[in-house]
C-alpha positions as CSV (number, residue, x, y, z in Angstrom):
1,M,-0.4,-0.2,0.2
2,Q,1.6,3.1,-0.3
3,F,1.1,6.2,1.2
4,I,0.0,8.5,-1.7
5,D,-0.2,6.7,-4.8
6,L,1.2,8.7,-7.6
7,K,1.3,6.2,-10.3
8,F,-2.0,4.9,-10.0
9,Q,-3.0,9.2,-10.8
10,Q,0.3,8.4,-13.8
11,Q,-1.0,5.4,-15.6
12,R,-4.4,7.6,-15.7
13,I,-3.2,10.6,-17.8
14,K,-0.2,9.4,-19.0
15,D,-0.5,9.8,-22.5
16,K,-1.3,13.2,-21.8
17,I,1.7,13.8,-19.8
18,D,3.7,12.0,-22.4
19,A,2.0,14.5,-25.3
20,N,2.8,17.0,-22.9
21,I,6.5,16.3,-22.6
22,Q,6.7,15.5,-26.5
23,N,5.5,19.2,-27.0
24,V,8.0,21.2,-24.9
25,L,10.7,19.4,-26.9
26,A,10.0,19.8,-29.8
27,H,9.2,23.6,-28.9
28,G,12.4,24.0,-26.4
29,K,11.6,27.1,-25.0
30,Y,12.5,25.3,-21.8
31,I,12.9,27.9,-19.8
32,Q,9.6,29.6,-19.2
33,G,8.2,28.5,-22.4
34,P,4.7,29.1,-23.2
35,E,3.1,25.9,-20.7
36,V,4.4,27.9,-18.3
37,K,1.8,31.4,-19.1
38,E,-0.9,28.3,-20.2
39,L,-0.9,27.0,-17.1
40,E,-0.9,30.1,-15.0
41,A,-3.9,32.0,-17.0
42,K,-6.4,28.3,-16.3
43,L,-4.5,28.4,-12.8
44,A,-5.7,32.3,-12.3
45,D,-9.0,31.9,-13.1
46,F,-9.7,28.5,-11.0
47,V,-8.6,30.2,-7.9
48,G,-10.2,33.6,-9.4
49,A,-7.7,35.9,-9.4
50,E,-6.8,38.4,-11.8
51,Y,-2.6,37.3,-11.8
52,A,-1.0,34.4,-11.5
53,I,3.7,34.2,-11.6
54,G,4.5,30.6,-11.6
55,V,7.3,30.2,-9.4
56,S,9.9,27.6,-9.2
57,S,8.9,26.7,-4.8
58,G,6.4,26.4,-2.6
59,T,9.1,27.8,-0.1
60,D,10.0,30.6,-3.3
61,A,6.4,31.0,-3.5
62,L,5.9,32.4,0.5
63,L,8.7,34.1,-0.2
64,M,8.9,36.5,-2.6
65,P,5.7,38.2,-1.7
66,L,7.7,38.7,1.2
67,M,10.2,40.2,-1.1
68,A,7.9,42.9,-2.7
69,Y,6.6,44.0,0.7
70,N,9.8,44.7,1.4
71,V,10.1,42.6,4.9
72,K,13.4,43.2,6.5
73,P,14.7,43.0,9.9
74,G,13.2,44.2,13.0
75,D,9.8,43.4,11.0
76,A,7.6,40.5,12.7
77,I,5.1,37.9,10.8
78,F,2.5,36.5,12.7
79,T,2.4,32.6,11.8
80,V,1.6,30.2,13.9
81,P,3.9,27.2,15.1
82,F,1.9,23.9,13.5
83,T,3.5,24.3,10.2
84,F,6.4,23.4,8.0
85,I,9.1,24.5,8.7
86,A,9.3,26.7,5.6
87,T,6.1,29.0,5.8
88,A,8.8,30.7,9.1
89,E,12.0,30.5,7.7
90,V,11.2,32.7,4.3
91,V,10.7,35.1,7.2
92,H,13.8,35.1,8.7
93,L,16.0,34.3,5.3
94,L,14.8,38.4,5.3
95,G,15.5,39.0,8.5
96,A,13.1,39.7,10.3
97,T,10.5,37.9,12.9
98,S,8.7,35.6,13.1
99,V,6.0,36.0,15.9
100,F,4.4,32.6,16.8
101,V,0.1,32.6,17.4
102,D,-1.2,29.4,18.6
103,I,-3.8,27.4,16.9
104,E,-7.3,25.7,17.1
105,P,-7.8,22.3,18.7
106,D,-10.3,20.7,16.4
107,T,-8.6,22.4,12.7
108,F,-5.8,23.0,13.2
109,N,-5.5,26.6,11.8
110,M,-4.5,29.9,13.2
111,D,-7.2,31.1,16.3
112,V,-7.5,34.3,15.1
113,N,-9.0,34.9,19.0
114,K,-5.2,35.1,19.7
115,L,-3.7,37.0,16.4
116,E,-4.7,40.4,17.3
117,Q,-3.9,39.9,21.0
118,A,-0.5,39.2,19.6
119,I,0.0,41.7,17.7
120,I,-1.0,44.2,20.7
121,K,1.8,42.7,22.7
122,V,4.4,43.2,19.6
123,K,2.7,46.9,19.1
124,N,3.5,47.6,23.6
125,E,6.6,46.1,23.9
126,G,8.1,48.4,20.8
127,K,10.8,45.7,19.6
128,F,9.7,45.2,16.2
129,N,7.4,46.7,13.9
130,P,3.4,44.5,13.3
131,K,4.3,43.9,9.1
132,G,2.1,40.9,8.5
133,I,0.5,37.8,8.5
134,I,0.7,34.6,7.1
135,P,-2.1,32.1,8.3
136,V,-1.7,28.7,6.9
137,D,-4.5,26.2,5.1
138,L,-2.9,23.0,7.1
139,F,-4.2,20.3,5.5
140,G,-5.5,21.7,2.7
141,Q,-8.4,23.8,4.9
142,P,-9.1,27.2,4.8
143,A,-8.1,29.5,7.3
144,D,-11.4,31.9,9.6
145,Y,-9.7,34.2,7.1
146,D,-13.0,36.8,7.3
147,E,-11.6,37.4,10.8
148,I,-7.9,37.5,10.1
149,N,-8.1,40.1,7.1
150,T,-10.3,42.5,8.9
151,I,-7.8,42.1,12.5
152,A,-5.3,42.9,9.9
153,K,-6.5,45.1,8.1
154,K,-7.4,46.9,11.6
155,H,-3.9,47.0,12.2
156,G,-2.4,47.8,8.9
157,L,-0.6,44.2,7.9
158,F,-0.6,42.5,5.0
159,V,-1.8,39.2,5.1
160,L,-0.1,36.7,3.2
161,E,-2.1,33.2,2.5
162,D,0.1,29.7,2.7
163,A,-1.9,27.6,1.0
164,A,0.4,25.1,0.1
165,Q,-1.6,21.9,1.2
166,G,-5.2,24.1,0.7
167,F,-4.9,24.3,-3.3
168,G,-8.6,23.4,-4.3
169,G,-10.0,23.5,-1.3
170,T,-12.2,26.8,-0.4
171,Y,-13.3,29.0,2.2
172,K,-17.7,30.8,2.3
173,G,-17.8,29.4,-1.7
174,K,-13.9,31.1,-3.4
175,K,-11.7,29.3,-3.6
176,A,-7.9,29.4,-0.8
177,C,-5.5,31.2,-2.9
178,S,-8.1,34.1,-3.3
179,L,-8.8,35.2,0.0
180,T,-6.4,37.6,1.0
181,D,-4.1,39.9,-0.3
182,V,-1.5,37.3,-1.9
183,G,-2.0,33.4,-2.0
184,V,0.3,31.5,-2.7
185,T,0.7,27.8,-3.3
186,S,3.3,23.9,-3.4
187,F,3.5,22.1,-6.4
188,F,5.3,19.9,-4.3
189,P,5.1,15.9,-5.8
190,A,2.5,14.8,-2.5
191,K,0.6,18.2,-3.0
192,P,-3.4,17.6,-4.0
193,L,-2.0,19.2,-7.5
194,G,1.4,18.4,-7.8
195,A,4.7,18.2,-10.3
196,Y,7.3,16.1,-11.0
197,G,9.9,17.9,-8.4
198,D,9.1,21.5,-6.9
199,G,7.3,23.9,-8.2
200,G,4.7,26.7,-6.8
201,M,2.4,29.6,-7.7
202,C,1.4,33.6,-6.1
203,F,-1.8,34.8,-7.0
204,T,-2.8,38.6,-6.9
205,N,-5.7,41.0,-7.7
206,N,-2.5,43.6,-7.4
207,K,-1.1,45.0,-11.1
208,D,1.7,46.9,-9.2
209,F,2.4,43.1,-6.7
210,Y,2.1,41.6,-10.0
211,D,4.3,43.3,-11.4
212,K,6.8,42.9,-8.2
213,L,6.7,39.5,-8.4
214,I,7.6,39.0,-12.2
215,S,10.7,41.2,-12.2
216,I,11.9,39.8,-8.2
217,R,11.7,36.2,-10.6
218,V,14.0,36.8,-12.4
219,H,16.8,38.3,-11.0
220,G,15.1,41.1,-10.2
221,Q,14.7,42.3,-13.5
222,G,12.9,45.7,-15.7
223,T,13.0,45.9,-19.3
224,N,14.9,43.2,-19.3
225,K,17.2,40.5,-17.8
226,Y,20.1,42.8,-17.9
227,D,18.4,45.8,-16.5
228,N,18.2,45.4,-12.4
229,V,16.3,47.7,-10.5
230,R,15.8,45.4,-7.0
231,V,17.3,42.0,-6.0
232,G,14.9,39.4,-6.9
233,I,15.9,36.1,-7.4
234,N,15.8,33.1,-9.7
235,G,12.7,31.5,-9.1
236,R,10.8,30.7,-12.3
237,L,8.8,27.4,-12.3
238,D,10.3,25.1,-14.6
239,T,9.0,24.1,-18.5
240,F,8.6,20.9,-17.8
241,M,6.7,21.3,-14.6
242,A,4.1,23.0,-16.0
243,A,3.5,20.8,-19.1
244,I,3.0,18.3,-16.7
245,L,0.7,19.8,-14.3
246,L,-1.7,21.2,-17.1
247,A,-2.0,17.5,-18.2
248,K,-3.3,16.7,-13.7
249,F,-5.6,19.9,-13.5
250,E,-7.7,18.2,-16.4
251,I,-8.4,16.1,-13.9
252,F,-8.2,18.6,-11.3
253,N,-12.2,18.5,-10.3
254,E,-12.7,14.9,-10.0
255,E,-10.1,14.6,-7.2
256,I,-11.3,16.5,-4.9
257,G,-14.5,15.8,-5.4
258,L,-13.1,11.8,-4.0
259,R,-10.9,12.8,-1.9
260,Q,-14.7,14.5,-0.3
261,D,-15.4,10.3,-0.5
262,V,-12.3,9.1,1.0
263,A,-12.1,11.3,3.8
264,K,-16.3,10.8,4.7
265,R,-15.2,7.6,4.5
266,Y,-12.4,6.5,6.8
267,S,-14.1,9.4,9.7
268,D,-17.3,8.1,9.4
269,N,-15.6,4.2,10.3
270,L,-13.1,5.9,13.0
271,K,-15.0,8.5,14.0
272,D,-15.5,6.1,17.4
273,F,-11.2,4.6,17.9
274,V,-9.5,8.4,16.5
275,T,-10.4,11.3,16.5
276,T,-11.0,12.5,13.1
277,P,-10.6,15.6,11.2
278,Y,-12.8,18.3,11.9
279,V,-13.8,20.6,8.8
280,K,-15.9,23.7,9.3
281,D,-19.4,23.5,8.0
282,H,-18.7,27.4,5.3
283,N,-14.9,25.4,4.4
284,I,-14.0,22.2,1.6
285,S,-10.9,21.0,2.1
286,A,-8.5,19.4,-0.4
287,W,-7.2,17.1,2.1
288,A,-3.9,16.8,1.7
289,Q,-3.9,14.2,4.4
290,Y,-6.1,12.3,6.5
291,S,-4.1,12.9,10.0
292,V,-6.1,11.9,13.1
293,L,-5.0,12.7,16.8
294,H,-4.8,9.5,20.0
295,N,-3.5,10.0,23.2
296,D,-1.6,6.5,22.1
297,K,-0.7,7.5,19.3
298,E,2.8,5.9,19.4
299,K,1.3,2.3,20.1
300,I,-1.5,2.6,17.2
301,M,1.4,3.5,14.9
302,S,3.7,0.4,15.2
303,G,0.1,-1.7,14.7
304,L,-0.3,0.0,11.7
305,K,3.6,-0.3,10.6
306,E,3.2,-4.1,12.3
307,D,0.2,-4.6,9.4
308,G,3.1,-3.3,6.5
309,I,0.7,0.3,6.6
310,P,2.6,3.2,6.0
311,V,2.1,6.1,7.9
312,A,4.3,10.3,8.7
313,V,3.6,12.2,11.2
314,Y,2.5,16.6,10.6
315,Y,4.4,17.5,12.7
316,P,6.2,16.1,14.7
317,K,8.1,19.0,16.9
318,P,6.2,22.9,16.8
319,L,8.7,25.2,15.1
320,H,9.4,27.2,18.5
321,L,11.1,24.2,20.2
322,Q,12.5,23.9,16.3
323,D,16.8,24.2,16.7
324,A,16.4,26.2,14.0
325,F,14.9,29.7,16.1
326,V,16.1,29.5,19.4
327,D,17.5,32.9,19.5
328,L,13.4,33.9,19.3
329,G,12.8,32.9,22.9
330,Y,10.3,30.2,23.4
331,K,10.1,27.8,25.3
332,F,7.8,24.5,27.0
333,G,4.2,25.6,27.3
334,D,4.0,28.8,25.9
335,F,1.7,27.4,22.6
336,P,-0.2,24.5,24.1
337,I,-2.6,24.0,21.6
338,S,0.6,22.7,18.7
339,E,2.6,20.6,21.4
340,D,-0.5,18.5,22.5
341,V,-1.7,18.2,18.4
342,A,1.9,17.6,18.2
343,A,2.3,15.2,21.0
344,K,-1.0,13.0,19.5
345,I,-1.4,13.3,15.4
346,F,-0.4,10.9,12.9
347,S,-1.6,11.3,9.4
348,I,-2.2,7.0,7.2
349,P,-2.6,6.5,3.3
350,F,-4.8,9.2,1.5
351,H,-5.2,9.5,-2.0
352,P,-8.2,10.4,-4.9
353,Y,-7.8,6.3,-5.2
354,L,-6.7,4.8,-3.0
355,S,-9.5,1.6,-3.5
356,H,-12.4,0.5,-0.1
357,Q,-9.9,-2.7,0.5
358,D,-6.8,-0.5,1.2
359,Q,-9.3,2.0,3.6
360,D,-10.3,-1.0,5.4
361,L,-7.1,-2.4,5.7
362,V,-6.1,1.3,8.0
363,I,-9.9,1.6,9.2
364,D,-9.3,-2.3,10.6
365,S,-5.8,-2.4,11.5
366,I,-6.7,1.1,13.5
367,K,-9.8,-0.4,15.5
368,K,-7.3,-3.6,16.5
369,H,-4.5,-1.7,18.0
370,V,-6.0,1.0,19.8
């Protein structure tokens, strides 16, 4: 059994993938080829954004908007400690400081009730300049953006939606990546819309901001690549990755539907044995992972492994306890919800094509080892 079965999906669309790759080989435009612009247009339309910028990774998709906002030393960016390191890493690459806000115990997304408290605390201390907020659409479910955007506007902060796991999800009828000033996603292979390598995309409705991102994507270029108007990066999306993503996107809506079916079947059968994921009524999750909670997760995980079932933990150690951020001065106990969730959470095999037979093997194993 595969934790995420990308081979099944590939077999389904292999002819289209092969044809798209051959097209790239034929035209030879391996950097910024026509497939990149085609993908940007299609995904912008899907999301409901005016502009899309294909980039080299989900991490660069987070970094580039911060560069466009001129985030610098002395600035404070508010985000969550229960996420992948890239969310906070990009803040520190620019010399700014992450200020963590604890999560909700059921969705694992930013607790908006604690967000404004954190902003006011930083303002009162006067050590850092509050600059922006990076909520995370963890495991595919969008955060509470109406509340977050209202708080941001009140305090003069930008909001950068980290939808690395959320692409395809919906919040109150609007697509992830269209919910804030700028939204970003990742095309890492395991993501809901994954390439066969690294890639990502930024989305915005602001033309001036779009122009900045276009410049930053190619070494801060101005009128041409030898006219550099700012410091940028090499952040381009590979043409081959765009060609593959175009083939995958043709079945993406269907796969989001299939993910709902797999998740519902898991929840219906596991809700009495583990704490199953909670999705708010106004949300549709993209189900990047299916993660459950249990007080004795190590026992269950060992049992699953004995039964030949792969498991994973997202995330075993919150960011405020990572050595990389020791200079922030946080300690165990500072973010109790994140710490508690990290101690109890584990993820089980999940993808759109997971058969009922394989699901039953996972379900039966968990019931046996609880």
